[in-house]
C-alpha positions as CSV (number, residue, x, y, z in Angstrom):
1,M,198.6,236.3,163.3
2,F,201.4,234.8,161.2
3,K,200.7,235.7,157.6
4,R,201.6,233.4,154.7
5,K,200.6,233.1,151.1
6,F,197.3,231.3,151.3
7,L,194.7,230.1,148.8
8,T,192.4,232.8,147.6
9,K,188.8,232.4,146.5
10,G,188.7,230.8,143.1
11,L,192.3,229.5,143.5
12,I,191.8,225.9,144.7
13,L,194.6,223.7,143.3
14,L,194.4,220.0,143.7
15,L,197.4,217.7,143.6
16,S,196.7,214.2,142.2
17,C,199.1,211.8,143.8
18,C,198.5,208.2,144.6
19,M,200.0,208.7,148.1
20,L,197.5,211.4,148.8
21,L,194.5,209.3,148.1
22,P,192.8,207.4,151.0
23,V,194.8,204.4,152.0
24,S,192.0,201.9,152.5
25,G,192.3,199.2,155.1
26,C,195.8,200.3,156.1
27,K,196.4,199.8,159.9
28,P,198.3,202.6,161.5
29,Q,201.3,201.8,163.7
30,E,201.5,202.8,167.3
31,R,203.6,205.9,167.4
32,G,206.6,205.2,169.6
33,L,207.0,208.6,171.1
34,F,209.3,207.6,173.8
35,D,211.4,205.2,171.7
36,Y,212.8,207.5,169.0
37,Y,210.8,210.7,169.1
38,Y,213.1,212.7,171.2
39,P,212.2,216.3,172.2
40,S,213.9,218.9,170.1
41,G,213.6,222.7,169.7
42,T,211.0,224.0,172.0
43,T,210.9,221.8,175.1
44,Y,209.2,222.7,178.3
45,T,209.4,221.0,181.7
46,T,206.7,220.4,184.3
47,Q,209.0,222.0,186.9
48,W,208.9,225.7,187.6
49,K,212.3,227.4,187.6
50,L,211.5,229.7,190.5
51,G,208.7,227.7,192.1
52,S,205.0,228.0,191.0
53,N,203.1,231.1,191.7
54,V,199.8,229.5,190.7
55,G,197.0,230.0,193.2
56,K,198.9,232.3,195.4
57,L,197.0,235.6,196.1
58,N,199.2,238.6,196.8
59,S,197.1,241.4,198.3
60,S,200.0,243.7,199.2
61,V,200.1,247.3,198.0
62,V,203.3,249.1,197.2
63,N,203.1,252.6,198.7
64,T,205.9,254.1,196.6
65,V,203.8,254.0,193.4
66,R,200.8,256.1,192.4
67,P,197.6,255.6,194.4
68,K,194.8,253.6,192.9
69,Y,192.3,255.4,190.7
70,T,189.3,253.6,192.2
71,K,188.4,254.3,195.8
72,I,186.3,251.4,197.1
73,V,183.5,252.6,199.4
74,G,183.3,249.4,201.3
75,D,180.7,247.5,203.4
76,N,179.0,246.2,200.2
77,K,177.9,249.7,199.3
78,D,179.8,250.1,196.1
79,V,177.9,250.5,192.8
80,V,179.7,248.6,190.1
81,T,179.3,249.2,186.3
82,L,180.7,246.4,184.2
83,M,181.1,247.1,180.5
84,V,181.4,244.1,178.2
85,Y,182.5,244.9,174.7
86,M,181.6,241.8,172.8
87,C,182.8,241.7,169.2
88,G,181.2,238.4,168.3
89,S,183.3,237.6,165.2
90,D,183.4,234.1,163.9
91,L,183.5,232.8,167.5
92,E,179.7,233.6,167.6
93,S,178.7,233.0,164.0
94,R,180.6,229.6,163.9
95,G,180.3,228.4,167.5
96,A,177.8,230.6,169.5
97,M,180.6,231.3,172.0
98,G,179.3,234.8,172.7
99,S,175.7,233.6,173.2
100,Y,176.9,230.9,175.7
101,D,178.8,233.6,177.7
102,I,175.8,235.9,177.7
103,Q,173.7,233.0,179.1
104,E,176.3,232.5,181.8
105,M,176.0,236.2,182.7
106,A,172.2,236.0,182.8
107,S,172.5,232.9,185.0
108,A,174.1,235.0,187.8
109,A,172.1,236.4,190.7
110,L,173.1,239.9,189.8
111,S,172.8,242.5,192.6
112,S,170.9,245.8,192.0
113,N,174.2,247.5,192.6
114,V,175.9,245.7,189.6
115,N,175.1,247.2,186.2
116,L,176.2,244.7,183.6
117,I,176.1,246.5,180.2
118,L,176.7,244.6,177.0
119,Y,177.7,246.0,173.6
120,T,177.1,243.6,170.7
121,G,178.3,243.5,167.1
122,G,181.1,242.3,164.9
123,T,179.5,239.0,163.7
124,T,177.4,237.9,160.8
125,K,175.1,235.8,163.0
126,W,174.0,235.9,166.6
127,H,172.5,232.7,168.1
128,I,170.3,234.6,170.5
129,N,167.3,235.8,168.5
130,Q,166.9,238.9,170.6
131,I,170.3,240.2,169.4
132,S,170.3,241.9,166.1
133,T,172.8,241.0,163.4
134,K,172.0,244.0,161.3
135,N,173.5,246.6,163.6
136,N,175.4,247.1,166.8
137,A,173.3,247.3,170.0
138,I,173.5,247.9,173.7
139,Y,171.8,245.7,176.3
140,Q,171.7,245.4,180.1
141,V,172.0,241.9,181.5
142,F,169.5,241.0,184.3
143,P,169.0,237.6,186.0
144,G,167.5,235.4,183.3
145,Q,167.0,238.1,180.7
146,L,168.4,240.9,178.5
147,G,167.1,244.4,178.6
148,L,167.4,246.4,175.4
149,L,169.0,249.8,175.9
150,V,169.9,251.0,172.4
151,E,168.4,249.0,169.5
152,N,170.6,250.6,166.9
153,A,174.0,251.8,168.0
154,G,175.1,252.1,164.4
155,N,177.2,249.9,162.1
156,A,180.7,251.2,162.8
157,P,183.4,248.5,163.0
158,M,183.9,247.2,166.5
159,V,187.7,247.4,166.0
160,S,187.4,251.2,165.6
161,P,188.7,253.0,168.7
162,A,185.8,255.5,168.3
163,T,183.2,252.7,168.6
164,L,184.8,251.6,171.9
165,T,184.9,255.2,173.1
166,S,181.2,255.7,172.4
167,F,180.3,252.6,174.4
168,I,182.4,253.7,177.4
169,E,180.9,257.2,177.3
170,F,177.4,255.8,177.2
171,C,178.0,253.6,180.2
172,E,179.7,256.3,182.2
173,T,176.9,258.8,181.4
174,N,173.9,256.4,182.1
175,F,175.3,254.1,184.8
176,K,177.3,256.2,187.2
177,A,179.3,254.0,189.6
178,D,182.0,253.8,192.3
179,R,183.8,251.1,190.3
180,Y,184.1,250.6,186.6
181,G,185.2,247.5,184.9
182,L,185.8,246.9,181.2
183,I,186.0,243.5,179.5
184,L,187.0,243.2,175.8
185,W,185.7,240.0,174.4
186,D,187.0,238.4,171.1
187,H,190.3,237.4,169.5
188,G,193.6,239.0,170.5
189,S,197.4,239.0,170.0
190,G,198.8,241.6,172.4
191,S,201.6,243.8,171.0
192,I,201.4,242.0,167.6
193,G,198.0,243.1,166.5
194,G,196.0,244.1,169.6
195,Y,192.4,243.1,169.9
196,G,189.4,242.1,167.9
197,R,188.4,241.0,164.4
198,D,185.0,242.4,163.2
199,E,183.6,239.7,160.9
200,K,181.5,242.3,159.1
201,Y,184.6,244.4,158.4
202,S,187.2,241.8,157.9
203,N,189.5,244.1,155.9
204,Y,189.5,246.6,158.7
205,G,192.1,244.7,160.7
206,S,192.3,244.8,164.4
207,M,192.4,247.4,167.1
208,S,196.1,247.9,168.0
209,L,197.3,248.6,171.5
210,A,197.7,252.2,170.4
211,G,194.1,252.2,169.2
212,I,192.9,250.9,172.5
213,D,195.0,253.6,174.2
214,Q,193.3,256.2,172.0
215,A,189.8,254.9,172.8
216,L,190.4,254.9,176.5
217,T,192.1,258.3,176.5
218,D,189.1,259.8,174.5
219,A,186.6,258.2,176.9
220,D,188.4,259.6,179.9
221,V,187.2,257.0,182.4
222,K,189.4,255.4,185.1
223,F,188.8,251.7,185.5
224,D,189.0,249.5,188.5
225,F,190.1,246.8,186.1
226,V,190.3,246.1,182.4
227,G,190.0,242.4,181.4
228,F,190.5,240.7,178.1
229,D,188.5,237.6,177.4
230,A,190.7,237.2,174.4
231,C,194.0,235.5,173.4
232,L,197.5,236.6,174.3
233,M,196.7,239.9,175.9
234,G,198.4,239.2,179.2
235,N,201.6,241.0,178.3
236,T,203.9,243.7,179.5
237,E,203.1,246.0,176.6
238,T,199.3,245.8,177.2
239,A,199.8,246.4,180.9
240,L,202.0,249.5,180.3
241,M,199.5,250.9,177.9
242,L,196.7,250.5,180.4
243,A,198.6,251.9,183.4
244,E,197.2,255.4,182.7
245,H,193.7,254.1,182.5
246,A,193.1,251.4,185.1
247,D,194.3,249.8,188.3
248,Y,194.4,246.2,187.3
249,L,194.7,244.0,184.2
250,I,193.1,240.6,184.0
251,A,194.3,238.7,180.9
252,S,195.8,235.5,179.5
253,E,199.4,235.0,178.4
254,E,198.4,232.1,176.2
255,S,195.7,231.6,173.5
256,E,192.4,231.0,175.2
257,P,190.1,228.1,174.7
258,G,187.0,229.2,172.8
259,I,184.8,228.8,175.8
260,G,186.5,231.8,177.3
261,W,185.8,233.0,180.8
262,Y,183.1,231.4,182.9
263,Y,180.9,234.4,184.1
264,T,178.3,233.0,186.5
265,D,180.5,232.2,189.5
266,W,182.5,235.4,189.7
267,L,179.4,237.6,189.0
268,N,177.6,235.8,191.9
269,A,180.6,236.5,194.2
270,L,180.7,240.2,193.2
271,S,177.0,240.6,193.6
272,K,177.2,239.2,197.1
273,N,179.9,241.8,198.0
274,T,180.2,244.8,195.6
275,S,183.1,246.0,197.8
276,M,185.1,242.8,197.1
277,P,188.8,243.7,196.6
278,T,189.8,243.8,193.0
279,V,192.5,241.2,193.3
280,E,189.9,238.9,194.7
281,I,187.6,239.6,191.8
282,G,190.4,238.7,189.5
283,K,191.2,235.6,191.4
284,A,187.5,234.5,191.1
285,I,187.6,235.1,187.3
286,A,190.9,233.2,186.9
287,D,189.9,230.3,189.1
288,S,186.5,229.7,187.4
289,F,188.0,230.1,184.0
290,V,190.8,227.6,184.5
291,S,188.5,225.2,186.3
292,E,186.0,225.2,183.4
293,C,188.8,224.7,180.9
294,K,190.1,221.7,182.8
295,T,186.7,220.1,182.7
296,R,185.5,221.1,179.2
297,T,188.7,221.5,177.2
298,P,191.2,219.3,179.0
299,K,193.6,219.1,176.0
300,Q,193.9,222.9,175.7
301,P,196.2,225.1,177.8
302,A,194.8,228.0,179.9
303,T,196.4,230.9,181.7
304,L,194.9,233.9,183.4
305,S,196.6,236.5,185.7
306,V,195.9,239.7,187.6
307,V,198.5,242.5,187.3
308,D,198.8,245.7,189.4
309,L,199.1,248.4,186.8
310,A,200.3,251.1,189.2
311,E,203.2,248.9,190.0
312,I,204.0,247.8,186.5
313,Q,204.5,251.4,185.3
314,D,207.4,251.7,187.8
315,V,208.8,248.3,186.9
316,V,208.9,249.2,183.2
317,D,210.4,252.6,183.8
318,N,213.2,251.3,186.1
319,K,213.7,247.6,186.3
320,L,213.0,246.7,182.7
321,S,215.1,249.6,181.5
322,A,218.1,248.4,183.6
323,F,217.6,244.8,182.4
324,S,217.4,246.0,178.8
325,K,220.6,248.0,179.0
326,S,222.4,245.1,180.6
327,A,221.1,242.6,178.0
328,S,222.1,245.0,175.1
329,S,225.6,245.2,176.5
330,M,225.8,241.4,176.7
331,I,224.6,241.1,173.1
332,T,227.1,243.6,171.7
333,N,230.0,242.2,173.9
334,K,230.1,238.6,172.7
335,E,227.3,237.2,174.9
336,Y,224.6,236.9,172.2
337,R,224.5,233.2,172.8
338,T,223.6,233.7,176.5
339,I,220.6,235.8,175.6
340,A,219.7,233.5,172.7
341,A,219.7,230.5,175.0
342,A,217.5,232.3,177.6
343,R,215.1,233.3,174.8
344,S,215.0,229.9,173.2
345,G,214.3,228.1,176.5
346,A,211.6,230.5,177.7
347,R,208.0,229.6,177.8
348,E,206.4,230.7,174.5
349,F,202.8,231.6,173.8
350,G,200.9,231.4,170.5
351,S,203.6,229.1,169.2
352,Q,201.3,227.8,166.4
353,A,201.6,231.3,164.8
354,N,205.3,232.2,165.5
355,V,204.4,235.5,167.2
356,D,207.5,235.5,169.5
357,L,205.6,236.2,172.8
358,I,207.4,234.7,175.8
359,D,207.1,234.8,179.6
360,L,209.2,237.7,180.7
361,V,209.9,236.2,184.2
362,D,210.9,232.9,182.7
363,M,213.4,234.4,180.2
364,A,214.9,236.9,182.7
365,S,215.4,234.2,185.3
366,S,217.7,232.4,182.9
367,I,220.1,235.3,182.7
368,D,222.4,235.5,185.7
369,T,222.8,239.3,186.2
370,P,221.7,241.6,189.0
371,E,219.5,243.5,186.7
372,A,217.7,240.3,185.6
373,K,217.2,239.2,189.2
374,D,215.8,242.7,190.2
375,L,213.4,242.5,187.2
376,V,212.1,239.1,188.1
377,S,211.5,239.9,191.8
378,S,209.7,243.1,190.8
379,L,207.5,241.5,188.2
380,L,206.5,238.7,190.6
381,E,205.4,241.4,193.0
382,C,203.3,243.1,190.3
383,I,201.5,239.9,189.4
384,K,199.0,239.7,192.2
385,Y,197.4,236.4,191.1
386,N,198.1,233.7,188.5
387,N,196.4,230.5,187.5
388,T,197.2,228.0,184.8
389,T,196.4,224.4,183.7
390,S,199.0,221.8,184.8
391,T,201.0,221.8,181.5
392,M,201.7,225.5,181.5
393,S,204.7,225.6,183.9
394,N,206.8,228.8,183.9
395,S,203.9,230.9,182.8
396,Y,204.2,233.5,185.6
397,G,201.6,236.0,184.4
398,L,203.2,238.5,182.0
399,S,204.5,237.9,178.5
400,I,206.5,240.2,176.2
401,Y,207.5,240.3,172.6
402,F,211.1,239.2,171.9
403,P,211.9,238.4,168.3
404,Y,213.6,235.1,167.7
405,R,211.6,232.7,165.6
406,S,211.0,235.5,163.0
407,S,211.6,239.2,162.7
408,Q,208.4,239.5,160.7
409,Y,206.6,241.6,163.4
410,L,209.6,243.7,164.6
411,K,208.8,246.8,162.6
412,T,205.1,246.7,163.6
413,V,205.8,246.1,167.2
414,T,208.5,248.8,167.6
415,N,206.1,251.3,165.9
416,T,203.5,250.3,168.5
417,Y,206.1,250.7,171.2
418,E,206.7,254.3,170.1
419,K,203.0,255.1,170.2
420,I,202.3,253.6,173.6
421,G,205.5,254.9,175.3
422,M,207.2,251.6,175.7
423,N,210.6,251.8,177.3
424,S,213.2,252.8,174.6
425,D,215.9,250.8,176.2
426,Y,213.9,247.6,175.7
427,T,213.2,248.6,172.1
428,Q,216.9,249.0,171.5
429,C,217.6,245.7,173.2
430,I,215.4,243.7,170.9
431,R,216.7,245.6,167.8
432,N,220.2,244.7,168.8
433,F,219.3,241.1,169.2
434,A,217.5,241.0,165.9
435,A,220.4,242.7,164.2
436,Y,222.8,239.9,165.4
437,S,220.3,237.3,164.3
438,T,220.0,238.9,160.9
439,G,223.8,239.1,160.6
440,G,224.1,235.4,161.3
441,Q,221.5,234.6,158.6
442,V,223.1,236.8,156.0
443,S,226.6,235.4,156.6
444,S,225.2,231.9,156.0
445,G,223.7,232.8,152.7
446,G,220.2,234.0,153.6
447,N,217.0,232.0,153.1
448,Y,217.1,228.5,151.6
449,N,214.5,225.8,151.6
450,A,214.8,222.0,152.0
451,T,214.4,221.2,148.3
452,Q,217.5,223.1,147.4
453,S,219.5,220.5,149.4
454,F,218.2,218.0,146.8
455,Q,220.2,219.6,144.1
456,S,223.7,218.8,143.0
457,Y,225.3,221.8,144.7
458,N,224.0,220.5,148.1
459,T,224.7,222.0,151.5
460,Q,228.1,223.6,150.7
461,N,226.2,226.7,149.3
462,Y,225.1,228.0,152.7
463,Q,228.2,227.4,154.7
464,T,229.3,230.6,156.5
465,Q,232.2,232.7,155.3
466,N,235.2,231.7,157.4
467,S,237.0,235.0,158.1
468,S,235.9,238.0,159.9
469,D,236.9,240.2,157.0
470,S,234.7,238.3,154.5
471,I,231.8,238.3,156.9
472,Y,232.2,242.0,157.5
473,D,232.3,242.8,153.8
474,L,229.2,240.7,153.2
475,L,227.3,242.3,156.0
476,N,228.2,245.8,154.8
477,L,227.0,244.8,151.3
478,F,223.7,243.5,152.7
479,S,223.1,246.5,154.9
480,S,223.6,248.9,152.0
481,G,220.9,247.1,150.1
482,S,223.1,247.0,147.0
483,Q,221.8,245.9,143.6
484,Q,224.1,242.9,143.9
485,V,222.3,241.8,147.0
486,Q,218.9,242.5,145.7
487,Q,219.5,240.2,142.8
488,Q,220.1,237.2,145.1
489,S,216.7,235.7,145.9
490,N,217.9,234.1,149.1
491,Y,218.2,237.6,150.6
492,S,214.8,238.8,149.4
493,P,212.8,237.9,152.6
494,L,215.3,239.7,154.8
495,L,215.3,242.7,152.6
496,E,211.5,242.8,152.4
497,L,211.4,243.1,156.2
498,G,213.9,246.0,156.1
499,L,216.5,244.0,158.1
500,N,219.3,245.5,156.0
501,L,218.4,248.9,157.6
502,L,218.4,247.3,161.0
503,L,221.8,245.9,160.4
504,Q,223.1,249.3,159.4
505,S,222.7,250.4,163.0
506,L,225.4,248.0,164.1
507,M,227.8,248.3,161.2
508,G,229.8,251.3,160.1
509,G,233.2,251.2,161.6
510,S,232.4,248.4,164.1
511,R,233.9,245.0,163.6
512,G,232.2,243.4,166.6
513,L,229.4,241.6,164.8
514,A,231.6,240.2,162.1
515,D,234.1,239.0,164.6
516,Y,231.4,237.4,166.8
517,I,229.8,235.5,163.9
518,A,233.2,234.3,162.7
519,E,233.8,232.8,166.1
520,N,230.2,231.4,166.5
521,H,228.8,230.0,163.3
522,F,227.3,226.6,162.4
523,D,229.5,225.3,159.6
524,A,229.0,221.6,159.6
525,D,229.2,219.4,156.5
526,L,225.7,218.1,156.2
527,T,226.4,215.3,153.7
528,W,225.8,211.7,154.7
529,K,228.8,209.4,155.0
530,N,228.2,205.8,155.8
531,G,224.7,206.7,157.1
532,K,226.0,209.3,159.5
533,I,226.7,213.0,159.8
534,K,229.4,213.9,162.3
535,L,229.2,217.1,164.3
536,T,231.6,218.3,166.9
537,E,230.5,219.3,170.4
538,E,230.9,222.9,169.5
539,Q,228.7,222.5,166.4
540,W,226.0,220.8,168.4
541,S,226.1,223.7,170.9
542,L,225.1,226.0,168.0
543,V,222.0,224.0,167.1
544,D,218.8,225.4,168.5
545,D,216.4,222.9,166.8
546,L,216.5,219.7,164.8
547,K,213.6,218.0,163.0
548,V,213.1,215.8,160.0
549,N,211.4,217.4,157.0
550,M,209.6,214.9,154.7
551,F,208.6,215.4,151.0
552,I,206.6,213.4,148.5
553,D,207.8,213.4,144.9
554,D,204.7,213.4,142.7
555,G,206.6,213.3,139.4
556,K,206.5,217.1,138.8
557,G,207.8,218.4,142.1
558,Y,207.8,218.0,145.8
559,I,204.9,218.1,148.3
560,D,206.1,219.4,151.7
561,M,204.5,217.1,154.3
562,G,205.9,218.9,157.3
563,C,208.4,218.5,160.1
564,D,208.5,216.1,163.0
565,N,210.8,215.8,166.0
566,I,212.4,212.5,164.9
567,Y,216.1,212.0,165.2
568,D,218.6,209.6,166.5
569,I,222.2,210.3,167.7
570,D,224.7,207.6,168.6
571,A,227.1,207.6,171.6
572,K,229.7,209.5,169.6
573,G,227.4,212.4,168.7
574,N,226.8,211.3,165.1
575,L,223.4,212.0,163.6
576,L,222.0,208.8,162.1
577,K,219.7,208.3,159.1
578,I,216.1,207.4,159.8
579,T,215.2,203.9,158.6
580,D,211.5,204.1,159.6
581,K,209.2,204.7,156.6
582,T,206.1,206.0,158.2
583,W,204.2,209.3,158.5
584,L,201.2,210.7,160.2
585,A,197.8,209.9,158.7
586,A,194.2,210.8,159.6
587,S,190.9,208.9,159.3
588,G,187.3,209.6,159.9
589,D,186.3,206.0,160.6
590,G,189.5,204.3,161.7
591,Q,189.7,202.3,158.5
592,N,190.4,204.6,155.6
593,W,193.6,206.7,156.1
594,I,195.0,209.8,154.4
595,V,198.6,210.7,154.8
596,I,198.7,214.3,156.0
597,P,201.1,217.2,156.6
598,Y,202.2,217.6,160.2
599,Y,204.4,220.2,162.0
600,Y,205.8,219.5,165.4
601,L,205.5,222.5,167.8
602,Y,206.7,221.6,171.3
603,C,206.8,219.0,174.0
604,T,206.6,218.9,177.8
605,K,208.9,216.8,180.0
606,D,208.7,215.6,183.6
607,G,212.4,215.0,184.3
608,E,213.6,212.8,181.5
609,K,210.1,211.5,180.6
610,V,208.2,213.1,177.8
611,V,204.7,213.9,179.1
612,N,203.2,215.1,175.8
613,S,204.0,216.4,172.3
614,V,202.0,219.0,170.5
615,G,201.8,219.7,166.7
616,K,199.6,221.2,164.1
617,I,198.1,220.1,160.8
618,P,197.4,222.8,158.2
619,A,193.8,222.3,156.9
620,R,190.6,223.8,155.6
621,I,187.4,223.2,157.5
622,N,184.3,223.9,155.3
623,G,186.6,226.0,153.1
624,E,188.1,228.1,155.9
625,R,191.8,228.0,156.8
626,A,192.7,226.4,160.1
627,N,195.2,224.4,162.1
628,L,194.2,221.2,163.7
629,L,196.1,221.0,167.0
630,L,197.2,217.5,168.1
631,E,198.4,216.3,171.4
632,L,200.4,213.0,171.6
633,D,200.8,211.4,175.0
634,D,200.8,207.9,176.6
635,E,197.1,207.5,175.7
636,G,197.7,208.1,172.0
637,I,197.1,211.0,169.6
638,E,194.0,213.2,170.0
639,L,192.6,216.3,168.5
640,A,193.3,219.1,171.1
641,G,191.6,221.9,169.3
642,V,191.0,223.9,166.1
643,N,192.7,227.2,165.5
644,Y,191.2,229.2,162.6
645,R,193.6,231.5,160.7
646,Y,193.0,235.0,159.3
647,D,194.8,236.9,156.5
648,D,193.0,240.2,157.3
649,A,193.9,240.8,161.0
650,D,197.0,240.0,163.1
651,V,195.1,238.4,165.9
652,I,195.2,234.8,167.0
653,A,192.0,232.9,167.1
654,K,190.8,231.3,170.3
655,Y,190.9,227.5,170.2
656,T,187.6,225.8,169.4
657,S,187.4,222.3,170.7
658,E,184.6,220.9,168.7
659,L,184.1,219.8,165.1
660,T,180.5,219.4,164.0
661,E,179.0,216.4,162.2
662,G,179.2,217.0,158.5
663,D,182.2,219.3,158.6
664,K,184.5,218.8,155.6
665,I,188.1,218.6,156.5
666,E,190.8,219.0,153.7
667,F,194.5,219.1,154.2
668,I,196.9,221.8,152.9
669,A,200.6,221.4,151.9
670,G,203.2,223.6,150.2
671,Y,204.6,222.6,146.8
672,Y,208.0,223.1,145.2
673,D,209.1,222.5,141.6
674,Y,212.3,220.4,140.9
675,N,214.4,223.6,140.9
676,G,213.5,224.3,144.5
677,N,211.1,227.2,143.7
678,Y,208.1,227.5,146.0
679,Q,204.9,227.3,143.9
680,A,201.8,227.6,146.2
681,S,199.8,226.1,149.0
682,Y,197.6,223.3,147.7
683,V,194.5,221.4,148.9
684,L,195.5,217.8,148.8
685,D,193.4,215.0,147.3
686,G,191.3,213.2,149.8
687,S,189.0,214.7,152.5
688,I,187.3,213.6,155.6
689,I,183.6,214.3,156.5
690,F,183.5,214.5,160.2
691,K,181.1,212.2,162.1
692,D,182.0,211.8,165.7
693,K,185.8,211.5,165.9
694,L,189.0,211.9,164.1
695,Y,191.6,209.1,164.3
696,F,195.4,209.6,163.9
697,G,198.3,207.2,163.5
698,D,201.4,206.5,161.5
699,V,201.1,204.5,158.3
700,S,203.7,203.1,156.0
701,I,204.8,205.3,153.1
702,A,207.4,202.8,151.8
703,D,205.6,202.4,148.5
704,Y,205.9,206.1,147.7
705,K,208.8,208.1,146.3
706,T,209.9,210.3,149.2
707,K,212.8,212.5,150.2
708,S,213.5,213.2,153.8
709,T,216.1,215.6,155.2
710,Y,217.1,216.8,158.6
711,Q,216.4,220.5,159.2
712,F,218.9,222.2,161.5
713,R,218.2,225.6,163.0
714,D,221.1,227.5,164.5
715,I,221.2,230.2,167.2
716,Y,220.6,232.9,164.6
717,Q,217.4,231.1,163.4
718,Q,219.1,230.2,160.1
719,N,217.9,226.9,158.7
720,Y,220.1,224.3,157.1
721,W,219.2,220.9,155.5
722,T,221.1,217.8,155.1
723,T,221.3,216.0,151.8
724,P,218.4,213.6,151.4
725,M,218.2,210.4,153.3
726,E,217.8,208.0,150.4
């Protein structure tokens, strides 16, 4: 997951500010989403670019790729062994999610030819008394009951590849079968961090894709399918890694709701016909999962797809390679903006954590080259079935990592790529793209924050060097990592990620990058004049995102209350000051309100109409870091889910949909001193004890000392702030 500097145990800092105390009796305003809350940044449409592939089963087999590992006997005579590797984690200890799924499994009318074997561990508390918390264990699931197979399977971390290997070997030895299926149950993040978070070994991290590959290689079992009842595992990298081990991948592109897969229905179907084609098993899993999510977690997105792994190997080796070479050529030949626009507009997953996972079909379909078209058609052939909830348009079934919002994970992912044999042309493509993005940021002065625009030197400090020569000199200085550069704090985050070394690969005698940035840089004067900021059409074309960033001045510094997609532009393209003095507030009873930090994430449009807007609220729930996810639509603002956050593993938590009566909710905000230096994240004064509902609305903040500024983000992901709107 996306790591930040969080509070640690014993470091609980409270800000005392009158604004942050409960606002008793204050009536919130109706938020006029469709009046002046225009979509900005990440905007999705309900329309599918290439037509929807949801609900369309493709049973065809491509004969030019390797044959399937699994040979189905047929006529309902197949013996099936299903291995469920359930790392319970906080999903079980906090919400009994694993126990509910085990009950769903036991509710199925399992055939004698279906061996359903369960490995348990990874949590501090099981809600089924029969399952031990002290050690890992192995069970067989029967209709209505669990049969204990191994009472003590040890205490090794469930995110250790060796633990997974031992379970697979146990099942293969003791439950010989014609068809083997493996389901990995827990959190996930695909190429970013892989799978799993063992709550009992929180510092152990997660099992990377390379770790999963090692576990399956050591076990030496070929699977009919491998499924992930976990977040963000439906990606190209996971599929490529599994191609040597299994015939099909069943996984989700997006973060999963905490309820996960619904097991009863598809296990019933498989038990009625153990020779059921694998794509039909996958369809049954996807359909029951999405159906349950629509009913039980209607505000949370859901995706699940079935991918032919024999075919994906050929696609990665050939079609993705050709696409990557073409895209790299475009990037280094003055078409970075074309690739950036395709990346910016692509369906993104795990957006609450900035992990840069996007739908590969959606992105490639926006690039008008023969190589992109070949890749799209081949990918759609590999994706044998796909199902999503209605708001997840352009989620075709396979994601991929493409760095844009942040280069934080670039080194980690490319190291994983090397270990799993990811196509080297694609690795070079994303490195080229990241190098151009880094160059654009460096030439504009590096990393700034909004509070620096409050100072007297204002926005002129981060205007880009005008000439190609000056940009070239600056980029060479940065890429060398010289002491002069190291002494400038604005470059520190880029240096810490090693992006100076990345930039070296495109520098040397080449002037292409410097020339390109000189011709394509956002260099507007972001100072207010008569309540307006004027930008040319060319300057607007370089803007990727625009939000308002609001701060509270508490007399000692600035409390960062977040960003919202509020802006207004007149007919001449001038950006106008915001006159509205309201901000989002929360209440536990609808009467007493607390102004809270809020960060807009994305919205969905149907034509020109905004269907919904989604954002997050940084919070602590009973002392644990989390994001409250909000959905704003015609019916108002509602809590869509809770997404817990971890510092100890790069996995994305499943959404949980329920708060429990008595839960204590506190709100978190960043704090800056008057010199613009970030201090820490703080727990704000005022908390809510949850009863049965959370209320949200906009309340007036006119009585408080605030500073609001527009935040621009350009095509290189460099941020700029206007002078304050005062």
